[in-house]
Phi, psi and omega in degrees: 000320180299319180296318179297320180293324177295317179297317178297318179296314179298314180300314179296318180296318179296314178301318183294327187251352187302310183296315182292323177297314180298312182299317179296314179299316180297320180294335181268319186260343172070007175230146181298315183298313180295321179296320177296317178298316179297313180302315180298316181294323178301314183284332172297316178295322178298313182295319181290317185279334180050055181292147176261121182264138180281333184199168176300326178294320178296318178300311181299316180297321180298313181294323178294316181297313181296317180298312181296321178296317179294323177295316178297319178298321178298316181293331181277343186296143180299321179300316182294322182292335180266355185281142176266130183281129175222118180265089182253021185304310184286328176296314179296319180295320180291326182278344185289124179255348180280139175291141179293138180229162179228132179282130179270162180301329181274004178095351179282167181245135181245131176285123182242025182300325176295319178298318182295317179300319179296315180297316181297322179293327177285338183278349181294121183247151172288167179300320180295315179297319178298320178298317179294315180300314180296325179291319177299321180297337179283343181297147171301151189304321183294333177275322181298321181296313182292324176298315180299310183295321183288311186269319185272323179264355177055042177270150177282166177302319181294319178295320178296317180301316179295313183297323183261001181056051177236165172282146177305325179296326177292320178296314179299319179296318179295320177297316180298313179296318180296316179299319180296316178298314180298316180300313180296316181294320180291327176295318181297323184285347183281000000 
C-alpha cells in the first residue's frame, strides 16, 4: 500500500508540473525535442532524489531551478556547441503517421491523439502573436527566462527571485531590460 501511495504522489506531482517544466524548457532551448528531453530528465531527477517539499511554492521553485539548470547545461555541452541548428519540428509532425502515445506508470501505452489535436489547436497563433513569440526567442537567455516566468507562468517577481536565486531587484531590472529590448525590436520589425 505504501508503494502505491508513493506512485500516486509521484504521478500527481508530475502531472501538476509537466506543462510548466516543458514550457520553460522550450522557451530556453527553442526546440521541441530538446524541451522533451529536458522535461524527461527533470522528472527522472525528481523520482531519484525524492525531494520533500515544504509548500507548493517550494515544489514549483524546485522544478524551475532544475529545469533552468538542465537547460544551461545543455547549452554548455560540447556536443550542443558543435551542433547545426535545424528546426524541422513541423516537418516531422506532418510526416508522422503513427498516433501519438504516452507510456503509463504501469507500463501500458495510452493513445493521446485527442490530446495532441487539442494542444495543436491551442497552439495556432495569429501573425502578430507569432511575431512576438519569435522576438521573445531572440532575447538573451537570462531575459527570456524572467519574461517566460512572469508572463507565461504568471509568477510574481518575488517567486521568480526565489526560483532563480536572485534578488527581486535583479528580476525587476531584467524584466525592464527585456521589455525595452522587445519594444525596440518590435518597432524595427514594423
